[in-house]
GUVO-185489 format. One record per atom (N, C-alpha, C): residue in three letters; x, y, z. Coordinates in steps of 0.001 Angstrom, whole numbers, padded with zeros to 6 digits, always signed. Example, Ala and Ser with C-alpha at 12.3 -4.5 7.8 and 13.67 -1.06 7.14 Angstrom:
<sites>
ALA+013190-005690+007800;ALA+012300-004500+007800;ALA+013200-003300+007800;SER+012850-002250+007080;SER+013670-001060+007140;SER+012900+000030+007870;
</sites>
This chain:
<sites>
MET-000774+037276+003177;MET-001618+036331+003028;MET-001920+035694+001775;LYS-001892+036408+001187;LYS-002032+036064-000292;LYS-000742+035433-001494;SER+000565+035572-000952;SER+001407+035125-001185;SER+001573+033707-000767;SER+001295+033647+000999;SER+001225+032537+001298;SER-000126+031357+000910;ARG-001060+031665+000626;ARG-002145+031281+000029;ARG-002191+030700-001560;ILE-001247+031371-002227;ILE-000682+030841-003888;ILE+000377+029690-003451;LEU+001275+030006-002482;LEU+002527+028884-002412;LEU+001581+027523-002171;LEU+000724+027505-001080;LEU+000189+026553-000561;LEU-000661+026001-001722;THR-000995+026816-002438;THR-002244+026317-003818;THR-001409+025379-004856;LEU+000150+026679-005052;LEU+000789+025879-006096;LEU+001373+024636-005319;GLY+001927+024659-004278;GLY+002332+023104-003872;GLY+001198+022172-003658;SER+000073+022259-003308;SER-001187+021419-003188;SER-001289+020916-004397;LEU-001393+021707-005663;LEU-001646+021222-007044;LEU-000267+020195-007382;ILE+001067+020800-007100;ILE+002424+019910-007476;ILE+002227+018519-006669;TYR+001422+018698-005633;TYR+001883+017263-004863;TYR+000527+016604-005648;LEU-000247+017002-005444;LEU-001657+016443-006446;LEU-001124+015857-007818;GLY-001069+016465-008705;GLY-000166+016154-010045;GLY+000512+015399-009858;PHE+002129+014971-008990;PHE+003123+013744-009076;PHE+002401+012814-008356;GLY+001456+012916-007377;GLY+000895+012044-006934;GLY-000264+010908-007723;PHE-000988+011858-008897;PHE-001646+011005-009084;PHE-001054+010599-010524;LEU+000102+011122-011094;LEU+001053+010326-012013;LEU+001176+009115-011375;PHE+002265+008935-010115;PHE+002384+007793-009336;PHE+001793+007011-009607;PHE+000437+006719-009087;PHE-000910+006263-008683;PHE-001337+005732-010068;ILE-001390+006412-011095;ILE-002572+005910-012492;ILE-000960+005314-013432;LYS+000140+005633-013025;LYS+001269+005218-014243;LYS+002311+004813-013136;PRO+003011+004319-012522;PRO+003970+004371-011950;PRO+005370+004182-012637;ASP+004938+003151-013524;ASP+006157+002806-014762;ASP+006480+003530-015714;ALA+005791+004282-015986;ALA+005607+005551-017167;ALA+006763+006893-016675;ILE+006411+006958-014729;ILE+007380+008262-014092;ILE+008825+007909-013865;THR+008909+006481-013519;THR+009710+006028-013052;THR+010355+005677-014097;ASP+010247+005261-015092;ASP+011351+005001-016635;ASP+011603+006379-016849;MET+011199+007403-016625;MET+011927+009006-017258;MET+013483+009106-016073;ASP+013287+008932-015184;ASP+014481+008754-014497;ASP+015532+006975-014307;GLY+014961+006428-015452;GLY+015945+005628-015722;GLY+015673+003591-014130;ILE+014519+003933-013610;ILE+014178+003410-012504;ILE+013232+001983-013306;VAL+013764+001113-012721;VAL+013108-000063-013878;VAL+012198-000695-012512;LEU+010968-001040-012759;LEU+010251-001547-011714;LEU+009859-002822-012205;PRO+010918-004139-011601;PRO+010573-005356-012320;PRO+009049-006328-011974;THR+008507-005876-011062;THR+007389-006670-010860;THR+006332-005611-010435;ARG+005371-006504-010888;ARG+004345-005522-010038;ARG+003764-005252-008683;SER+004646-006143-007831;SER+004691-005611-006713;SER+005469-004554-006505;SER+006309-004198-007300;SER+007475-003322-007139;SER+006404-001716-007576;ALA+005890-001909-008899;ALA+005108-000931-009101;ALA+004271-000838-008338;ASN+003408-001537-007537;ASN+002362-000924-006470;ASN+003097-000222-005250;HIS+004495-000909-004914;HIS+005066+000018-004078;HIS+005148+001564-004415;ILE+005691+001408-005403;ILE+005564+003171-005842;ILE+004303+003826-005718;ARG+003184+003440-006075;ARG+001980+003856-006306;ARG+001448+004320-004882;ALA+001708+002878-004082;ALA+001250+003481-003280;ALA+001809+004724-001935;VAL+003349+004279-002187;VAL+004112+005131-001072;VAL+004058+006388-002042;LEU+004624+006908-003433;LEU+004564+008086-003842;LEU+003491+008899-004127;GLY+002434+007569-004933;GLY+001429+008007-005448;GLY+000513+008878-003950;GLY+000277+007416-003316;GLY-000779+008024-002316;GLY+000013+009024-001135;MET+000849+008959-000588;MET+001740+009692+000492;MET+001705+011639-000750;GLU+001979+011320-001802;GLU+001535+012682-002522;GLU+000633+013372-002679;ILE-000757+012790-002606;ILE-001711+012926-003003;ILE-002252+013043-001430;GLY-001970+012514-000514;GLY-002363+012721+000652;GLY-001673+014012+000941;LEU-000275+014365+000877;LEU+000076+015649+001338;LEU-000918+017023+000354;GLY-001029+016719-000595;GLY-001764+017500-001606;GLY-003111+018035-000643;VAL-004049+016557-000452;VAL-005172+017448+000019;VAL-005105+017912+001376;LEU-003999+017515+002029;LEU-003574+017903+003487;LEU-003383+019524+003331;LEU-002773+019566+002507;LEU-002270+021634+001969;LEU-003795+022101+001489;LEU-004584+021371+000813;LEU-006022+021633+000586;LEU-006572+022231+001997;TYR-006814+021140+002913;TYR-007300+021274+004073;TYR-007035+022708+005030;PHE-005870+023228+005170;PHE-005241+023847+006009;PHE-005444+025378+004824;LEU-005922+025130+003676;LEU-006485+026594+003078;LEU-007446+026966+003221;MET-008294+025870+003637;MET-009666+026233+004048;MET-009784+027637+005001;LYS-009357+027462+006027;LYS-009326+028532+006867;LYS-008685+029839+007185;LYS-008208+030699+007050;LYS-007015+031497+007104;LYS-006023+031125+008452;GLU-007137+030617+009386;GLU-005908+030688+010966;GLU-005457+029177+010445;ARG-005543+028259+009465;ARG-004317+027351+009252;ARG-003138+027018+008208;ILE-003525+028131+007885;ILE-002530+028732+006469;ILE-001172+028359+006847;LYS-000618+029115+008140;LYS+000634+028738+008927;LYS+001507+027492+009537;TYR+000170+026616+009332;TYR+000372+025521+009637;TYR+000338+024484+008477;GLY-000026+025180+007529;GLY+000322+024485+006160;GLY+001535+025126+005542;LEU+002093+025985+005911;LEU+002962+026445+005113;LEU+004337+025819+006120;ILE+004316+025432+007233;ILE+005222+024085+007974;ILE+005367+022821+007162;VAL+003937+022674+007325;VAL+003723+021130+006300;VAL+005120+020959+005183;LEU+004310+021714+004052;LEU+004973+022352+002778;LEU+006600+022351+003296;SER+007140+023533+004046;SER+008361+023903+003971;SER+009134+022526+005081;ILE+008570+021663+005666;ILE+009291+020505+006066;ILE+009344+019404+005223;SER+008229+019542+004299;SER+008029+017934+003699;SER+008848+018370+002185;ILE+009247+019382+001596;ILE+009724+019319+000408;ILE+011138+020074+000815;GLY+011214+020551+002221;GLY+012728+020673+002513;GLY+013426+019533+002821;ILE+012762+018861+003427;ILE+013433+017379+003795;ILE+013999+016920+002372;THR+012851+016755+001334;THR+013414+016588-000156;THR+014246+016797-000990;SER+014639+018206-000584;SER+015490+018705-001003;SER+016941+018147-000379;LEU+016635+018199+000759;LEU+017950+017983+001775;LEU+018327+016185+001190;ALA+017588+015506+001083;ALA+017688+014129+000618;ALA+018101+013745-000385;ARG+018122+014805-001769;ARG+018595+014843-002987;ARG+019594+015772-003188;LEU+019914+016442-001985;LEU+021289+016867-002286;LEU+022482+015633-001074;TYR+021880+014932-000556;TYR+022915+014157+000085;TYR+022757+012819-000854;GLY+021992+012829-002141;GLY+022522+011777-003141;GLY+023628+012433-003732;ILE+023253+013484-003914;ILE+024755+014594-004975;ILE+025409+014232-004847;VAL+025806+014976-003590;VAL+027042+014470-002962;VAL+027555+013152-002360;PHE+026899+012080-002206;PHE+027860+011288-001725;PHE+027091+010170-002707;ASP+026065+010423-003368;ASP+026380+008816-004734;ASP+026688+009663-006084;GLY+026643+010777-006060;GLY+027381+010984-007690;GLY+026110+011142-008286;ALA+025247+011784-007684;ALA+023869+011882-008448;ALA+023712+013349-009188;GLY+024753+013791-009061;GLY+025092+015344-009539;GLY+024668+015580-011273;ASP+023818+015314-011887;ASP+023393+015057-013407;ASP+022210+016626-013091;THR+021775+017312-014180;THR+021603+018155-014534;THR+020015+018651-013920;SER+019329+017079-014101;SER+018110+017283-013753;SER+018026+016902-012118;ASN+018810+016391-011357;ASN+019128+016452-010070;ASN+019066+017663-009064;TRP+019830+018310-010282;TRP+020564+019638-009584;TRP+019100+020518-009850;ILE+018624+020848-010810;ILE+017493+021529-011314;ILE+016427+021196-010601;SER+016077+019804-009932;SER+015011+019517-009207;SER+015607+019695-007763;PHE+016655+019811-007372;PHE+017034+020486-005884;PHE+016732+021635-005549;MET+017490+023063-006592;MET+017475+023611-006601;MET+015595+024392-006185;ALA+014640+023548-007102;ALA+013523+023875-007057;ALA+012603+023287-005307;GLU+013544+022343-005357;GLU+012339+021871-004070;GLU+012859+022884-002799;PHE+014199+023076-003197;PHE+014968+024064-001765;PHE+014120+025370-002052;SER+014346+025907-002848;SER+013629+027236-002777;SER+012132+027039-002627;PHE+011451+026260-002717;PHE+009836+025939-002544;PHE+010011+026084-001173;GLY+010233+025092-000793;GLY+010934+024823+000795;GLY+011317+026319+001379;GLY+012138+026744+000956;GLY+012759+027965+001568;GLY+011371+028973+001787;LEU+011170+028988+000574;LEU+010107+030512+000414;LEU+008679+029863+001391;ALA+008683+028475+001778;ALA+006974+028651+002238;ALA+007343+028858+003965;TYR+009170+028550+004087;TYR+009283+028993+005837;TYR+009440+030441+005601;ILE+009946+031116+004634;ILE+009737+032504+005062;ILE+008780+033026+005179;LEU+007453+032569+004446;LEU+006087+032963+004665;LEU+005450+032360+005903;TYR+006228+031562+006296;TYR+005937+031157+007488;TYR+006265+032317+009217;ALA+007084+032277+008761;ALA+008090+033349+009687;ALA+007544+034527+009121;ILE+007146+034795+008346;ILE+006028+036173+008032;ILE+005059+036123+009230;GLU+004327+035391+008495;GLU+002859+035055+009315;GLU+002779+034812+010305;LYS+003346+034425+010919;LYS+004096+033990+012823;LYS+004526+035262+013134;ARG+005252+036170+012735;ARG+005209+037082+013716;ARG+004249+038378+013373;ASN+003770+038076+012256;ASN+002249+039401+012119;ASN+001251+038531+011480;PRO+000666+037976+012215;PRO-000812+037029+012312;PRO-001755+037910+011491;LYS-001590+039120+011324;LYS-002219+040390+010658;LYS-001690+040728+009714;TYR-000695+040310+009099;TYR-000314+040228+007538;TYR-001364+040190+006304;THR-001391+040725+005616;THR-002661+040245+004828;THR-002147+041423+003431;ASN-002114+040774+002270;ASN-001585+041837+001237;ASN-002766+041528+000247;ASP-003929+041026+000528;ASP-005206+040549-000310;ASP-005493+042037-000716;
</sites>
């Protein structure tokens, strides 16, 4: 249970951190990847989708952390959300030729984080009394 709580806390902080960065400064964040936002409307789209969605996921993970019974549901949400993100990134690497170092590092981090969340979910599901508190 302790490992699950730590992972959900980290996932929540990461989603909230990136979400607030995209919400507050969408141009600065996208510029790091060479994404040009030509209009204020495009910046607002990044703010709403990437900022708002990630803030929402971070808050949702915090909600799951509030009660012990919800931990496994948080692990499901975390493993699916970050897992699908890693698969989408892998698709871009393979089919779009976006295999630069940054994308590979991001893919490995996302895939590992999602995989770990799934493994902890499987442990929690199999043994609901599992705790290492």
